[in-house]
Residue frames as a rotation matrix with the C-alpha (Angstrom) as fourth column:
GLN 1
0.340 0.093 0.936 -127.08
0.843 -0.471 -0.260 -38.29
0.416 0.877 -0.238 77.80
ILE 2
-0.637 -0.732 -0.242 -124.99
0.768 -0.574 -0.284 -35.17
0.069 -0.367 0.928 78.33
ASP 3
-0.585 0.443 0.680 -127.90
0.042 -0.820 0.571 -32.84
0.810 0.362 0.461 77.60
LYS 4
0.498 0.757 -0.422 -129.56
0.439 0.200 0.876 -33.91
0.748 -0.622 -0.233 80.86
PHE 5
0.205 -0.507 -0.837 -126.70
0.961 -0.060 0.271 -32.39
-0.187 -0.860 0.475 82.89
LYS 6
0.532 0.003 0.847 -126.44
0.315 -0.929 -0.194 -28.71
0.786 0.370 -0.496 83.48
LYS 7
-0.590 -0.736 -0.333 -123.90
0.665 -0.208 -0.718 -26.79
0.459 -0.645 0.611 85.53
ILE 8
0.559 0.829 0.000 -125.72
0.625 -0.422 0.657 -25.07
0.545 -0.367 -0.754 88.32
ILE 9
0.917 -0.382 -0.118 -122.92
-0.149 -0.600 0.786 -23.87
-0.371 -0.703 -0.606 90.61
PRO 10
0.724 -0.672 -0.155 -119.63
-0.199 0.011 -0.980 -23.18
0.660 0.740 -0.125 88.76
ALA 11
0.447 -0.678 -0.584 -116.31
0.866 0.491 0.092 -24.40
0.225 -0.547 0.807 90.17
ASN 12
-0.487 -0.815 -0.315 -114.32
0.873 -0.449 -0.189 -21.90
0.013 -0.367 0.930 92.21
ILE 13
0.009 0.599 0.801 -117.21
0.327 -0.758 0.564 -19.41
0.945 0.257 -0.202 92.43
LYS 14
-0.884 -0.261 0.387 -117.30
-0.219 -0.501 -0.837 -17.01
0.413 -0.825 0.386 95.38
LEU 15
-0.279 0.790 -0.546 -119.84
0.727 0.545 0.417 -18.14
0.627 -0.280 -0.727 97.95
PRO 16
-0.186 0.753 0.631 -122.64
0.181 0.658 -0.731 -17.61
-0.966 -0.022 -0.258 98.72
TYR 17
-0.884 -0.011 -0.467 -123.92
-0.456 -0.192 0.869 -18.25
-0.099 0.981 0.164 95.16
GLU 18
-0.192 0.916 0.351 -127.49
-0.039 0.351 -0.936 -18.84
-0.981 -0.193 -0.031 93.99
ASN 19
-0.809 0.012 -0.587 -128.82
-0.587 -0.071 0.807 -20.17
-0.032 0.997 0.065 90.70
SER 20
0.025 0.924 0.381 -132.11
-0.544 0.332 -0.771 -21.56
-0.839 -0.188 0.511 89.45
ARG 21
-0.940 -0.210 -0.270 -132.99
-0.340 0.485 0.806 -24.28
-0.038 0.849 -0.527 86.94
ASN 22
0.026 0.998 -0.058 -136.33
-0.967 0.010 -0.256 -25.33
-0.255 0.062 0.965 85.45
PHE 23
-0.927 -0.192 0.323 -137.30
-0.160 0.979 0.122 -28.98
-0.340 0.062 -0.938 85.38
SER 24
-0.249 0.863 -0.440 -140.16
-0.898 -0.035 0.439 -30.65
0.363 0.505 0.783 83.56
LEU 25
0.119 0.400 0.909 -142.25
-0.702 0.681 -0.208 -33.64
-0.702 -0.614 0.362 84.41
SER 26
-0.888 -0.457 -0.047 -141.80
-0.374 0.659 0.652 -37.05
-0.267 0.597 -0.756 82.79
ARG 27
-0.708 0.703 -0.074 -145.53
0.519 0.589 0.620 -37.81
0.479 0.400 -0.781 82.92
ASP 28
-0.110 0.778 0.619 -148.96
-0.395 -0.606 0.690 -36.46
0.912 -0.168 0.374 83.85
ASN 29
0.797 0.569 0.199 -149.93
-0.347 0.162 0.924 -36.69
0.494 -0.806 0.327 87.56
GLN 30
-0.046 -0.898 -0.437 -146.31
0.312 0.402 -0.861 -37.19
0.949 -0.176 0.262 88.62
LYS 31
0.860 0.437 -0.263 -146.17
0.333 -0.090 0.939 -37.25
0.386 -0.895 -0.223 92.47
ARG 32
0.659 -0.700 -0.276 -142.43
0.139 -0.247 0.959 -36.63
-0.739 -0.670 -0.066 93.01
LEU 33
0.846 -0.531 -0.054 -139.43
-0.217 -0.251 -0.943 -35.17
0.487 0.810 -0.328 91.20
ASP 34
0.738 -0.675 -0.032 -136.04
0.426 0.429 0.796 -36.72
-0.524 -0.601 0.604 91.94
ILE 35
0.862 -0.505 0.050 -132.92
-0.298 -0.584 -0.755 -34.76
0.410 0.636 -0.654 91.17
GLU 36
0.641 -0.730 -0.237 -129.43
0.759 0.555 0.341 -36.23
-0.118 -0.399 0.909 91.44
CYS 37
0.927 -0.376 -0.009 -126.75
-0.376 -0.925 -0.059 -33.70
0.013 0.058 -0.998 92.20
TYR 38
0.663 -0.749 0.023 -123.19
0.743 0.653 -0.150 -34.40
0.097 0.117 0.988 91.14
LYS 39
0.660 -0.615 -0.432 -119.91
-0.279 -0.734 0.619 -32.74
-0.698 -0.288 -0.656 91.91
TYR 40
0.889 -0.376 0.260 -117.47
0.390 0.327 -0.861 -32.51
0.238 0.867 0.438 88.98
ASP 41
0.412 -0.863 -0.291 -113.70
0.302 -0.172 0.938 -32.43
-0.860 -0.474 0.189 89.56
VAL 42
0.995 0.079 0.064 -112.88
0.087 -0.339 -0.937 -30.20
-0.052 0.938 -0.344 86.63
ASN 43
0.480 -0.877 -0.027 -109.23
-0.847 -0.471 0.246 -29.71
-0.229 -0.096 -0.969 87.71
ASN 44
-0.349 -0.676 0.649 -108.25
-0.538 0.712 0.452 -33.41
-0.767 -0.192 -0.612 87.70
TYR 45
-0.449 0.290 0.845 -110.67
0.627 0.776 0.067 -34.68
-0.637 0.560 -0.530 85.00
PRO 46
-0.491 0.249 -0.835 -111.19
-0.374 -0.926 -0.056 -31.89
-0.787 0.284 0.547 82.52
GLY 47
-0.802 0.135 -0.582 -112.29
-0.571 0.117 0.813 -34.18
0.178 0.984 -0.017 79.74
ALA 48
-0.848 0.529 0.025 -115.00
0.471 0.775 -0.422 -36.10
-0.243 -0.345 -0.906 81.61
ILE 49
-0.798 0.603 -0.008 -118.48
-0.517 -0.677 0.523 -35.58
0.310 0.422 0.852 80.24
ARG 50
0.137 0.859 -0.492 -120.59
-0.243 0.511 0.824 -38.40
0.960 0.007 0.279 81.64
VAL 51
0.376 0.071 0.924 -121.39
-0.900 -0.208 0.383 -39.21
0.220 -0.975 -0.014 85.30
ASP 52
0.989 -0.041 0.139 -120.15
0.001 0.959 0.282 -42.79
-0.145 -0.279 0.949 84.92
GLU 53
0.413 -0.900 0.141 -116.61
0.343 0.011 -0.939 -41.47
0.844 0.436 0.313 84.17
ASP 54
-0.085 -0.562 -0.823 -113.96
0.995 -0.097 -0.037 -40.61
-0.059 -0.821 0.567 86.76
GLY 55
-0.900 -0.311 0.305 -114.37
0.320 -0.947 -0.020 -37.04
0.295 0.079 0.952 87.94
PHE 56
-0.178 0.911 0.371 -118.05
-0.478 -0.410 0.777 -37.15
0.860 -0.038 0.509 88.79
GLN 57
-0.926 -0.057 -0.374 -119.31
0.269 0.596 -0.756 -37.88
0.266 -0.801 -0.537 92.27
LEU 58
0.052 0.997 0.059 -122.92
0.366 -0.074 0.928 -38.13
0.929 -0.027 -0.368 93.37
ILE 59
-0.862 -0.428 0.273 -123.25
-0.050 -0.463 -0.885 -35.77
0.505 -0.776 0.378 96.33
ASP 60
-0.726 0.680 0.104 -126.97
-0.119 0.025 -0.993 -35.95
-0.677 -0.733 0.063 97.03
THR 61
-0.711 0.648 0.273 -130.43
0.547 0.265 0.794 -36.76
0.442 0.714 -0.543 95.69
ILE 62
-0.884 0.467 -0.033 -133.23
-0.369 -0.737 -0.566 -34.26
-0.289 -0.488 0.823 96.15
TYR 63
-0.634 0.765 0.116 -136.81
0.763 0.595 0.251 -35.44
0.123 0.248 -0.961 96.39
ILE 64
-0.932 0.357 -0.054 -139.61
-0.346 -0.926 -0.147 -32.91
-0.103 -0.119 0.988 95.71
ASP 65
-0.531 0.828 0.179 -143.18
0.675 0.541 -0.502 -33.80
-0.512 -0.146 -0.846 96.58
LEU 66
-0.984 0.130 0.122 -145.49
0.010 -0.645 0.764 -32.38
0.178 0.753 0.634 93.97
PRO 67
-0.434 0.901 0.022 -149.13
-0.652 -0.297 -0.697 -31.25
-0.621 -0.317 0.717 94.05
GLU 68
-0.310 0.391 0.867 -151.77
0.436 0.869 -0.236 -33.50
-0.845 0.305 -0.440 92.47
ASN 69
0.563 0.710 0.423 -153.13
0.617 -0.021 -0.786 -33.34
-0.550 0.704 -0.450 88.94
LEU 70
0.055 -0.591 -0.805 -150.13
-0.436 -0.740 0.513 -31.72
-0.898 0.323 -0.299 87.23
LYS 71
0.930 0.238 0.280 -149.92
0.158 0.429 -0.889 -32.10
-0.331 0.871 0.362 83.47
LYS 72
0.136 -0.957 0.255 -146.57
0.779 0.263 0.569 -32.84
-0.612 0.121 0.782 81.86
SER 73
-0.092 -0.138 0.986 -147.18
0.933 -0.358 0.036 -30.38
0.348 0.923 0.162 79.00
ASP 74
0.512 0.489 0.706 -148.28
0.264 -0.872 0.413 -27.49
0.817 -0.024 -0.575 81.27
THR 75
0.983 -0.051 -0.177 -145.84
0.174 -0.072 0.982 -27.67
-0.063 -0.996 -0.062 84.26
VAL 76
0.187 -0.949 0.253 -142.50
0.004 -0.257 -0.966 -26.15
0.982 0.182 -0.044 85.04
ILE 77
0.834 -0.093 -0.544 -140.69
0.551 0.168 0.817 -26.88
0.015 -0.981 0.191 88.39
LYS 78
0.433 -0.708 0.557 -138.27
-0.225 -0.684 -0.694 -24.07
0.873 0.175 -0.455 89.22
VAL 79
0.764 -0.289 -0.577 -135.63
0.642 0.432 0.634 -25.20
0.066 -0.855 0.515 91.71
THR 80
0.628 -0.583 0.516 -133.27
-0.476 -0.812 -0.338 -22.65
0.616 -0.033 -0.787 93.29
PHE 81
0.553 -0.622 -0.553 -129.96
0.760 0.649 0.030 -23.95
0.341 -0.437 0.832 94.54
LYS 82
0.738 -0.365 0.567 -128.00
-0.442 -0.897 -0.003 -21.78
0.510 -0.248 -0.823 97.03
ALA 83
0.295 -0.762 -0.576 -124.48
0.689 0.588 -0.424 -22.71
0.662 -0.272 0.699 98.02
ASN 84
0.982 0.142 0.123 -123.68
0.014 -0.709 0.705 -21.06
0.188 -0.690 -0.699 101.32
GLN 85
0.393 -0.878 0.274 -120.38
-0.812 -0.471 -0.345 -19.78
0.431 -0.087 -0.898 102.64
ASP 86
-0.020 -0.417 0.909 -119.98
-0.831 0.512 0.217 -22.93
-0.556 -0.751 -0.357 104.79
GLY 87
-0.871 -0.372 -0.322 -120.48
-0.492 0.656 0.572 -25.24
-0.002 0.656 -0.755 101.79
SER 88
-0.564 0.729 0.389 -124.02
0.316 0.626 -0.713 -26.27
-0.763 -0.279 -0.583 102.71
LEU 89
-0.936 0.311 0.167 -126.81
0.128 -0.143 0.981 -26.28
0.329 0.940 0.094 100.10
ASP 90
-0.477 0.868 -0.137 -130.23
-0.040 -0.177 -0.983 -24.70
-0.878 -0.463 0.119 100.51
LEU 91
-0.913 0.263 0.312 -133.00
0.388 0.321 0.864 -25.49
0.127 0.910 -0.396 98.08
ARG 92
-0.399 0.862 -0.313 -136.35
-0.293 -0.444 -0.847 -23.99
-0.869 -0.246 0.430 97.11
ALA 93
-0.908 0.152 0.391 -138.88
0.415 0.466 0.782 -25.29
-0.063 0.872 -0.486 94.61
GLU 94
-0.368 0.808 -0.461 -141.90
-0.415 -0.586 -0.696 -23.68
-0.832 -0.065 0.551 93.00
VAL 95
-0.444 0.306 0.842 -144.46
0.708 0.696 0.120 -24.93
-0.549 0.650 -0.526 90.46
PHE 96
-0.432 0.291 -0.854 -145.49
-0.473 -0.879 -0.061 -22.83
-0.768 0.378 0.517 87.45
ASP 97
0.630 0.557 0.541 -147.64
0.311 0.457 -0.833 -23.40
-0.712 0.693 0.115 84.38
ASN 98
-0.078 -0.762 0.642 -145.88
0.949 0.141 0.282 -22.99
-0.306 0.632 0.713 81.04
LYS 99
0.425 0.251 0.870 -147.03
0.567 -0.823 -0.040 -19.36
0.706 0.510 -0.492 80.89
GLY 100
-0.571 -0.779 0.259 -145.17
0.217 -0.447 -0.868 -18.46
0.792 -0.439 0.424 84.05
ASN 101
0.176 0.697 0.696 -148.16
-0.690 -0.417 0.592 -18.38
0.702 -0.584 0.408 86.44
LYS 102
-0.817 -0.467 0.337 -147.47
-0.556 0.485 -0.675 -19.89
0.152 -0.739 -0.656 89.88
ILE 103
-0.112 0.745 -0.657 -149.57
-0.172 0.637 0.751 -23.01
0.979 0.197 0.057 90.38
LYS 104
0.438 0.187 -0.879 -148.65
0.758 0.449 0.473 -23.66
0.483 -0.874 0.056 94.02
ASP 105
0.558 -0.232 0.797 -148.18
-0.439 -0.897 0.047 -20.86
0.704 -0.376 -0.603 96.50
GLY 106
0.620 -0.431 0.656 -145.37
-0.677 0.128 0.725 -21.39
-0.396 -0.893 -0.212 99.01
ASP 107
-0.364 -0.869 -0.334 -142.48
-0.930 0.356 0.087 -23.76
0.043 0.343 -0.939 98.82
LEU 108
0.577 0.467 -0.670 -142.87
-0.467 0.862 0.199 -27.47
0.670 0.198 0.715 98.10
HIS 109
0.779 -0.284 0.559 -141.72
-0.415 0.435 0.799 -30.15
-0.470 -0.855 0.221 100.47
LEU 110
0.447 -0.742 -0.499 -138.09
-0.537 0.224 -0.813 -31.01
0.716 0.632 -0.298 99.67
THR 111
0.852 -0.311 0.420 -136.08
-0.207 0.538 0.817 -33.74
-0.480 -0.784 0.394 101.22
LYS 112
0.150 -0.877 -0.456 -132.31
-0.913 0.055 -0.405 -34.39
0.381 0.477 -0.792 100.60
GLU 113
0.644 -0.010 -0.765 -131.30
0.051 0.998 0.029 -38.07
0.763 -0.057 0.644 100.81
SER 114
-0.428 -0.902 -0.066 -128.42
0.187 -0.017 -0.982 -36.99
0.884 -0.432 0.176 103.02
ASP 115
-0.483 0.337 0.808 -130.93
-0.788 -0.569 -0.233 -35.77
0.381 -0.750 0.541 105.56
LEU 116
0.604 0.777 -0.177 -132.57
-0.683 0.620 0.386 -39.20
0.409 -0.113 0.905 105.67
ILE 117
0.205 -0.629 -0.750 -129.41
0.129 0.777 -0.616 -41.06
0.970 0.029 0.240 106.66
């Protein structure tokens, strides 16, 4: 579904660049949030809209370990993506309730699949 994919870092943007996106849980007491990050070749495949079409390339999967006892209806995971001058990607995640109050102080444990290889 195309509505699941949101542009976070625009093509040809001046680096460094930072942007955040809110994610929700798929179930109560979810232990981990997995986020697949794709690169889209807008210049050579301007009409592609789905990740199974030419023009999309999976560049990494991010795993975020979550605190216990989170409720799907009350939880927002804010993930900040920062593309650095050298092309590397820094990430930060925070947990909020649906009123904007921080549930977990400090950053959550994040792992990039590329770091595990």
